[in-house]
C-alpha positions as CSV (number, residue, x, y, z in Angstrom):
1,X,0.0,0.1,0.1
2,X,2.7,2.6,0.5
3,X,3.9,2.0,-3.0
4,X,0.6,3.1,-4.6
5,X,0.9,7.0,-4.3
6,X,4.2,7.1,-6.2
7,X,3.2,5.6,-9.6
8,X,-0.2,7.1,-9.8
9,X,0.6,10.8,-8.7
10,X,4.0,11.8,-10.4
11,X,3.4,10.1,-13.7
12,X,0.2,11.8,-14.7
13,X,1.4,15.2,-13.4
14,X,4.6,15.2,-15.4
15,X,2.9,13.9,-18.5
16,X,-0.1,16.2,-18.4
17,X,1.7,19.7,-18.8
18,X,3.5,18.5,-21.9
19,X,0.5,17.6,-24.1
20,X,-2.0,20.0,-22.7
21,X,-0.2,23.2,-21.9
22,X,3.0,23.7,-23.8
23,X,2.0,22.2,-27.3
24,X,-1.4,23.9,-27.8
25,X,-0.1,27.2,-26.4
26,X,2.9,27.2,-28.7
27,X,1.1,25.9,-31.7
28,X,-1.9,28.1,-31.7
29,X,-0.1,31.4,-32.3
30,X,1.5,30.1,-35.3
31,X,-1.6,29.3,-37.5
32,X,-3.7,32.1,-36.1
33,X,-1.5,35.1,-35.6
34,X,1.7,35.2,-37.6
35,X,0.6,33.2,-40.7
36,X,-2.6,35.2,-41.7
37,X,-0.8,38.6,-40.8
38,X,2.1,37.7,-43.1
39,X,0.0,36.3,-45.9
40,X,-2.5,39.1,-46.1
41,X,-0.2,41.8,-47.6
42,X,0.5,39.3,-50.5
43,X,-3.0,39.8,-52.1
44,X,-2.8,43.5,-51.2
45,X,0.3,43.8,-53.2
46,X,-1.0,41.7,-55.9
47,X,-4.1,43.8,-56.4
48,X,-2.4,46.6,-58.6
49,X,-1.7,44.0,-61.3
50,X,-5.4,43.5,-62.3
51,X,-5.9,47.3,-62.1
52,X,-3.0,47.7,-64.4
53,X,-4.1,45.0,-66.8
54,X,-7.7,46.1,-67.1
55,X,-7.2,49.1,-69.3
56,X,-5.2,47.0,-71.9
57,X,-8.1,44.9,-73.5
58,X,-10.6,47.9,-73.3
59,X,-9.4,51.4,-74.0
60,X,-5.9,50.7,-74.8
61,X,-6.3,47.8,-77.1
62,X,-5.2,49.6,-80.3
63,X,-2.2,51.2,-78.8
64,X,-1.2,48.0,-77.1
65,X,-1.0,46.3,-80.5
66,X,1.0,49.1,-81.9
67,X,3.3,50.2,-79.1
68,X,4.2,46.8,-78.1
69,X,7.5,46.5,-79.9
70,X,6.6,46.3,-83.4
71,X,10.4,46.3,-83.9
72,X,11.5,44.1,-81.0
73,X,15.3,44.3,-81.8
74,X,18.1,46.7,-81.1
75,X,19.8,48.3,-84.2
76,X,23.1,48.1,-82.3
77,X,22.7,44.2,-81.8
78,X,21.8,43.4,-85.5
79,X,24.2,40.9,-87.2
80,X,25.5,41.3,-90.8
81,X,26.6,38.1,-92.6
82,X,29.4,38.0,-95.2
83,X,28.6,39.4,-98.7
84,X,27.5,36.7,-101.0
85,X,26.8,36.5,-104.8
86,X,23.3,35.6,-105.9
87,X,22.3,33.5,-108.8
88,X,21.5,36.5,-110.8
89,X,24.9,37.7,-110.3
90,X,24.1,40.5,-107.9
91,X,25.5,40.7,-104.4
92,X,23.8,40.9,-101.1
93,X,24.4,41.0,-97.3
94,X,22.0,39.3,-95.1
95,X,21.0,41.1,-92.0
96,X,19.2,39.4,-89.0
97,X,18.3,40.2,-85.4
98,X,21.5,38.7,-83.9
99,X,21.2,35.8,-81.5
100,X,17.7,34.8,-82.6
101,X,18.8,34.9,-86.3
102,X,15.3,36.2,-87.5
103,X,14.8,38.5,-90.4
104,X,13.9,42.0,-89.5
105,X,10.2,42.6,-89.5
106,X,8.3,45.5,-88.0
107,X,5.4,48.0,-88.6
108,X,5.9,51.4,-90.1
109,X,3.5,52.7,-87.5
110,X,3.5,53.3,-83.7
111,X,-0.3,53.5,-83.2
112,X,-3.2,52.4,-85.1
113,X,-4.7,55.8,-85.0
114,X,-1.6,57.3,-86.7
115,X,-1.3,55.3,-90.1
116,X,0.7,56.0,-93.1
117,X,-0.5,57.9,-96.1
118,X,0.2,56.2,-99.6
119,X,2.1,58.9,-101.6
120,X,1.4,57.4,-105.1
121,X,-0.5,54.6,-106.5
122,X,1.4,51.4,-106.3
123,X,3.3,51.0,-109.7
124,X,6.1,49.3,-111.4
125,X,9.4,51.2,-110.6
126,X,11.1,53.0,-113.6
127,X,13.5,50.7,-115.5
128,X,12.0,47.5,-114.0
129,X,10.9,44.7,-116.1
130,X,9.4,42.6,-113.4
131,X,5.5,43.2,-113.2
132,X,5.3,41.2,-110.2
133,X,7.5,43.4,-107.9
134,X,6.0,47.1,-107.4
135,X,6.8,50.0,-105.5
136,X,4.8,51.6,-102.8
137,X,5.8,55.0,-101.4
138,X,4.3,55.9,-98.0
139,X,4.8,58.5,-95.3
140,X,6.1,57.6,-91.7
141,X,4.1,59.6,-89.3
142,X,5.7,58.0,-86.1
143,X,8.6,59.7,-84.4
144,X,9.9,56.5,-83.0
145,X,9.8,54.7,-86.4
146,X,11.6,57.6,-88.0
147,X,14.3,57.5,-85.4
148,X,14.8,53.7,-85.6
149,X,15.1,54.0,-89.6
150,X,17.6,56.7,-89.3
151,X,19.5,54.8,-86.8
152,X,19.4,51.9,-89.2
153,X,20.7,54.1,-92.0
154,X,23.7,55.1,-89.8
155,X,24.5,51.4,-88.8
156,X,24.4,50.3,-92.5
157,X,27.0,53.0,-93.4
158,X,29.0,52.0,-90.4
159,X,29.2,48.4,-91.5
160,X,29.9,49.5,-95.1
161,X,32.9,51.5,-93.9
162,X,34.1,48.6,-91.8
163,X,33.9,46.0,-94.5
164,X,34.5,48.3,-97.5
165,X,37.4,46.2,-99.0
166,X,35.1,43.0,-98.8
167,X,31.9,44.7,-100.2
168,X,33.5,47.1,-102.8
169,X,37.0,45.5,-103.3
170,X,38.8,48.6,-102.1
171,X,39.1,50.8,-99.0
172,X,36.5,53.6,-99.1
173,X,36.1,56.8,-97.1
174,X,32.9,57.3,-95.2
175,X,32.0,60.3,-97.4
176,X,32.2,58.2,-100.6
177,X,30.2,55.4,-99.0
178,X,27.5,57.9,-97.9
179,X,27.3,59.0,-101.5
180,X,26.7,55.4,-102.8
181,X,24.1,54.7,-100.0
182,X,20.4,54.8,-100.7
183,X,18.9,56.0,-97.4
184,X,15.7,54.4,-96.0
185,X,14.0,57.9,-95.5
186,X,13.8,60.8,-97.8
187,X,12.3,64.2,-97.1
188,X,9.0,65.3,-98.4
189,X,8.7,67.9,-101.0
190,X,6.0,69.8,-99.2
191,X,7.5,69.9,-95.6
192,X,5.3,66.9,-94.7
193,X,6.5,63.8,-92.9
194,X,9.4,61.8,-94.3
195,X,8.7,59.0,-96.7
196,X,10.1,55.7,-97.4
197,X,9.7,53.3,-100.4
198,X,8.7,49.7,-99.9
199,X,8.4,46.8,-102.5
200,X,5.2,44.9,-103.0
201,X,5.1,41.5,-104.4
202,X,1.9,40.7,-106.4
203,X,2.9,37.4,-108.1
204,X,2.5,34.0,-107.0
205,X,5.6,34.0,-104.7
206,X,4.8,35.4,-101.4
207,X,2.3,38.0,-102.5
208,X,1.4,40.9,-100.3
209,X,-1.8,40.5,-98.0
210,X,-3.9,43.4,-98.5
211,X,-7.0,44.1,-96.3
212,X,-9.5,46.8,-96.9
213,X,-11.0,48.4,-93.8
214,X,-14.6,49.4,-93.8
215,X,-15.1,52.0,-91.0
216,X,-13.2,54.6,-89.1
217,X,-9.7,54.4,-88.2
218,X,-10.8,55.2,-84.6
219,X,-13.1,52.3,-84.4
220,X,-12.1,49.5,-81.8
221,X,-13.3,46.8,-84.2
222,X,-12.4,46.7,-87.9
223,X,-14.5,45.1,-90.5
224,X,-12.0,44.1,-93.2
225,X,-12.4,42.4,-96.5
226,X,-9.8,40.9,-98.8
227,X,-8.1,43.5,-101.2
228,X,-5.4,43.6,-103.6
229,X,-3.0,45.9,-105.4
230,X,-5.8,48.0,-106.9
231,X,-6.7,49.2,-103.5
232,X,-3.3,50.7,-102.8
233,X,-4.1,54.1,-104.3
234,X,-2.8,57.6,-103.7
235,X,-3.9,59.4,-100.5
236,X,-5.2,56.3,-98.9
237,X,-4.3,55.6,-95.3
238,X,-2.7,52.4,-94.4
239,X,-0.9,50.3,-91.7
240,X,2.1,48.6,-93.3
241,X,4.1,45.9,-91.9
242,X,7.5,45.4,-93.7
243,X,10.5,42.8,-93.6
244,X,13.8,43.0,-95.0
245,X,16.6,40.4,-95.9
246,X,19.4,43.0,-95.7
247,X,21.4,45.0,-98.1
248,X,21.4,45.0,-101.9
249,X,24.3,46.1,-104.2
250,X,24.3,47.5,-107.7
251,X,26.6,49.3,-110.0
252,X,25.1,52.7,-108.8
253,X,25.2,52.1,-105.1
254,X,23.6,50.0,-102.3
255,X,20.9,50.1,-99.9
256,X,18.2,48.1,-97.8
257,X,15.2,46.9,-99.3
258,X,11.9,47.0,-97.4
259,X,9.1,44.4,-98.6
260,X,5.6,45.2,-97.5
261,X,4.0,41.9,-96.5
262,X,0.8,43.0,-94.8
263,X,-1.3,46.0,-95.5
264,X,-4.5,47.3,-93.8
265,X,-5.9,50.1,-96.1
266,X,-8.5,52.7,-95.8
267,X,-9.1,53.6,-99.5
268,X,-9.3,57.3,-100.4
269,X,-12.5,58.6,-101.9
270,X,-11.8,59.4,-105.4
271,X,-13.8,61.2,-108.1
272,X,-14.0,59.6,-111.4
273,X,-15.8,60.0,-114.7
274,X,-17.1,63.5,-115.7
275,X,-17.3,64.5,-112.0
276,X,-13.5,64.7,-112.0
277,X,-13.4,67.8,-114.1
278,X,-13.4,71.0,-112.1
279,X,-14.8,73.8,-114.3
280,X,-16.3,76.5,-112.2
281,X,-19.7,78.0,-113.3
282,X,-19.9,75.3,-116.1
283,X,-22.4,72.6,-116.1
284,X,-21.3,69.7,-118.2
285,X,-23.4,67.1,-119.9
286,X,-21.8,63.8,-120.5
287,X,-21.6,62.4,-124.0
288,X,-23.0,59.0,-123.9
289,X,-21.3,56.4,-126.0
290,X,-23.9,54.4,-127.9
291,X,-22.0,51.2,-127.4
292,X,-21.7,51.8,-123.6
293,X,-24.9,53.8,-122.7
294,X,-25.0,55.1,-119.2
295,X,-28.1,56.6,-117.3
296,X,-26.3,59.4,-115.3
297,X,-26.7,62.4,-117.7
298,X,-27.0,65.6,-115.9
299,X,-27.7,69.1,-117.2
300,X,-27.9,70.2,-120.8
301,X,-26.0,73.6,-120.7
302,X,-22.7,72.2,-122.4
303,X,-22.6,69.1,-124.7
304,X,-19.6,67.2,-125.5
305,X,-18.9,67.0,-129.2
306,X,-19.5,63.6,-130.9
307,X,-16.2,61.8,-131.1
């Protein structure tokens, strides 16, 4: 009987404080106090992310498409290959984006609401005997694109000076190379924005993709239909995406050729037929060809003579 108090009293009294008092008291503050207080700031700091991303698909969607690097390369990091002789006998230097090795491809616009203006109807360049490769002159209305093209001009001249013996078979001064180089930009004749010339393929080999936009340039949604070279007319507004393989060389000089691959165009409204004549205070009556009669005759003040 004297041995009973010793095993029953000390054993439970020493074992009870450990599971009941210390463990719950030390474990409770961990999940309740520190963890939620440290985890709560995380969603509060992450809240600005949706607020910054919300304007992108709504009001800023057109500018997001255009301002997002349409030229995602640095001119200073472009790679110039060795000069090569083409099957036609001409020479060229391939230029790519450097480590990626991609050809240069970018838009000639910064924002959709500030497109290019087509200077002249798309046409076959003088002296060319290739009807499948036409010229399209457009204005550049973006200061960022103008700055990039001017930087590209400078880089092309720099590379030509560095490789003049390889490219021209002799050492050339910078001034002589600048005289041989055809810059990407040229000034407008009427103090307008600078212009550039692009090439347009209309044959079966990689033809240009033309889309005719129906509606305002400011519209968030564009209703486009398939178009063609006949829609690339003077004074039309357009968004042009170009690409280039690099530098070309000829007997007269060298330069970088820009090829238009994709064009969205807002055709200009043109006046054709008899309404194209501007004769103040004179009402004209159109002569109707008997072989091609028309039903749009106007006044009878002035008659066309019979042809």
